[in-house]
N, C-alpha and C positions, 0 to 999 in steps of 0.2 A: 111453161114454155109459151111464150107469146106467139100469136099469129104473126106470119111474115107473108109479104106480098109474093116472094119467089118460091118456085118449088124446091123440093129438098134434093132433087137429083136431076142431072142433065147431062149430055155429052153423048158421043158416038159409040162408045163401048157398051157391051152388056153389063148389067148390074149385079152385083151381089149385096144383099141387105145384110148388114152386120149388127148384131144386137149385144151389147155389152153391159156390164155393170156388176156390182158387188153381189155376193152371195146373198139370197133371200130377198133381193129387190123386186123380183117378179119378171125376170127376162124370159123364161120359158113360157109363162101365161101369155105375155105380149107377143111373142114369136109366134106362138100357135095362132092366136087370132089374126096376126098379120098374114101368115101363111095361107090360112083359110081363105082370106079375102082378096089375097093376090095370087092364088094357084101357086103356091110355094111349097118347098120341101126343106125341112129343117136338117142342117148339117151341124152335129155337136162338136163344141170346142171346150171339151172339159176333160181334163187328164184323169179324172177318177171314174167318170161314166164309161170309159172305154172297157172296164172290167166286168166280166160276166159274173152273176150272182151277187153283185154289189149293188142293189137297187135302192133300199130304203136310205142308207146312210150317204149316198151320192145324190139323192133327191132327183132320180131320173124322171123323165116325163112319164106320166101315168099310162096305163093301157088304154084309158079313154082318149088322152091326147094323141098317142101314137095312132089310134084308130082314125082320128080326125085328119092327121097330118103325117105323111111318110117321114121317118127319121132316119138319119144316117150317122155312122160311127159311135153308135152305142154298142156295148157288148162286143167289142172287138177281139179282145184277149183274155185269158184266164188270170186270176189274181197272181199266179206265180210266174207269168210271163212278162217281157218287156217290150214296150213299144216306143221307139226313139222318136225323137222330135221329127228327124227326117222321114221316117216311115209315116207318122200322122200327116206330115205336109203333103206327101204324095197322095195318101189316101184322100185328104180333103180335096186336093185339085182333081182327082179322078171323080169324086161325088160331084163337085161343082160342075165338071164338064157333063156328067151323066144327066144332072138335072136341067142344065141348059140345053142340051141336045133334045130333051122332050119338051122344050119351050115352056119350061116351069122356072120358077124364080128361086134361086138358092138362097136360104136364109141361114147364115153362119152365127151360130148363138152360142154363148158360153162365158165363163168366167176366169178361163185360163190364158192370161195375157200372152204368154210365150206362143201358145198355139195360135191366137188370134193374129199376133203380130207377124209370125212366121209366114202364115198363109197370105195376109193382106199385103205384106211388103215384099213378099218374094225373096225371103231370106235363102242364101246359098249355104247351106249347112255344112260345116266342116265334115268331111268324111274321115274321122279318126276312129279306128277301132278300139273298142274297150280294151284296157289293159288290166287284167285282174290283179296283178302283182302291185302295180302302182296304186289301184284303188285300195286294196287291202292295206298298204302302208298308209294311204291318207286317212282311211277309217281308223286305223290304230292311232294316228297322230291326232285325230279329233277326240278319240276316247281319252287320250293321255293329256292333252293340253286343252281341250274344251272346243266346242263349235265356234265360239267367237275368235279363238286364236287362228283356226283354219281360215276362217273368213277373213281375218286380218291379212293372212299370207296371200290370199287370192287379191284383196285390195292393193297390195303391193306389186302384184303382176298384172292385174287388169282391173283398174279402178271403176270402169264403166260396168263391168260385169257384176263386181261386188255391189254396187250401187242398186242394181236391180234384184239381187238374190238376197233373200233374207237369211241371216246367219244360221237360224234354225233348220233351214232346208239343207242339211249336210249333203244329201245325195247330189243335188244341183251344184253346190259349192264344189264338190269333189270332181264333177264333171268338168266344170269349167277349169279348174286346176289341171285336170288330166289333159285337156286340149292344149293349155297354154305349155304345160311341162314336155309334152311329147313334141309339139311343132315349134316350140320356142316363140310363138307369137300369141297374143291375147285372143281369146275366142271371139270378142267383139270385133276384132280387126280382120278375122277369117270370115265373118259373117257378111259378105257382101250381099247386095240387093238386086233383084232382077224383078221389076214389077210385073204382076200378072196381066193377061190380056182381058181384064175386066175392071170395071170401076166399083168401088166400095163406097156404099151409102151407109153412114153410121148412125145408129141410135143408141143412146145411152139410158138405161133405166136406173132412176135413183130415187131415193126417200130422204126426207129429213132424218138426221141420225137417230133421234129417239124412236121414230116410227120403225126405221130399219132394224134397230136393236130389238125392238118388241117383236117384229116379224121373225128375227132369228130365234128368239126364245120360243115363241110359238111353233115354229117349224121343227126345232129340236124335240119339243115336247110331242109333236105329231109322230115324228120318227120313232120315238120310245113306244107310244101307243100302238103304231103299225108293226112293231116286232123287230126293232132294230137289235135287241139283245139276242133274240134268236137267230137273226140273219148272221151275226158275227159268230155265234156259237157254232151254228152249222158250217160256216167256213173253216173254222178251226178243227171241228171234227172230221171234214173232208181232207184235212192234212196240209192247210195252207199256214204256214209259220207265221208267228207274230212278228218276226224280223223282216217279212217281206214288205217292199215299198207300199204296196196296196193295203197291207194289213196295219201298217203304222201311220196311215193317213188320218186326217181329222175326223173324229167320231169312232172310227174303228179302234184307234189306239186307246181311247179312254174307256170304251166298252170292254177291250181286251183286258185292261187293268183290272176292271171290276170283275170279269169272269175268272181271273187267275187269283181273286181274293185280295188284291192289293189295296182297292178302294172300294167303298160302298157305291151303289147305283146313284144315289142323289149327288154325291161328290163327282161322279163321272159325267152327269148331265150337266153340273155347274162348269165342269172343266171344258166340255164341247161347247157351250154357250160363250165362254170366255175366249176359246181359242178361235171360234168363228168371228167374234168381233175383231180379234187382232188380225185374222186373214183379210178382213175387208180394207184394213188399212194397206196391206200389201197390193191388193187388187188395184187399188187407186194409184199405185205407182206406175202401172201399166196403162191405165185409163184416167188420166188427170181431168178434173172437172173443167179446167180452163183449156182443155184441147179444142181448138177450133174446128177440127173436123167431126167432132162428135156432137150431135144434137141431144142434149139431156133432156129428159122428161120424167115426170112423176105421173104414173098411169092412173093414180087416184085423182088427179088434176086435169088431165088432158084425156078427153074422150077419144076411142079409137077412130071414130070418124075424123076427127082433126088431124091425126097422124096420117091416116090415108089420104086425106085431101092434099097433102104436101108431097105425096110421092107420084112421080110421073114416070111411067115404065116405058 
């Protein structure tokens, strides 16, 4: 990131610092340093870190990092509970207001693009109650015809939603279809926007692709060394089923396959690394490198002092 004469933020509204980027790029480390320097508190925007007891595989902030900076919206629900996007959005707004009321800086950080966009853009999320029968029918359809065929059905009803949702994320495909089929309107049409009463200053954490992939591999290896297998085993022994969305997430799904004797540990590790690289591609759909609102930086190339010098609060 080259130095620029103007500051990164300006305007009459209070600011929320938003730190985004792909998995393993170093968002949490940078966000903690910024929060320490700026009297900030971190608000997590990660759809997997909401689960209690799922610490290693979701790469939650360490106890040391949490001791340095207050963290919000970690460990919100148990792995067998659901947190809707609307619920997350409300909790995030409450957390932001709470932090601002104490004259501290909210630092919204995470890699879940849907969470970040819903909060920063003020999505008016459709209040469509879950329809268990319809969901079961769509799940059966996915099993019979395949995830890609179900995704193609969504593309026919809501091309914009389909473009944002990976076909492998069957749960999100089903939800988008559910809203469209129940209301007769595309979910993207129903998602009007009402911007919040604060301004977002965007920082994007990125690395050259080879360096990012090396960091992904190293992080997965650290997860295994820290006890990811035992973490997943403990969750299963506590009664959390393998079919739960939380237990079928990246890392937990592959270790589950290993624990059930379907694959060896070496294969599970390789699949986690491969799946994480693929997930990075999906994240960039939410935060493209050419987005003019996002100031992208490589933490190895830009000292923290240079980042802070461009922030005027």
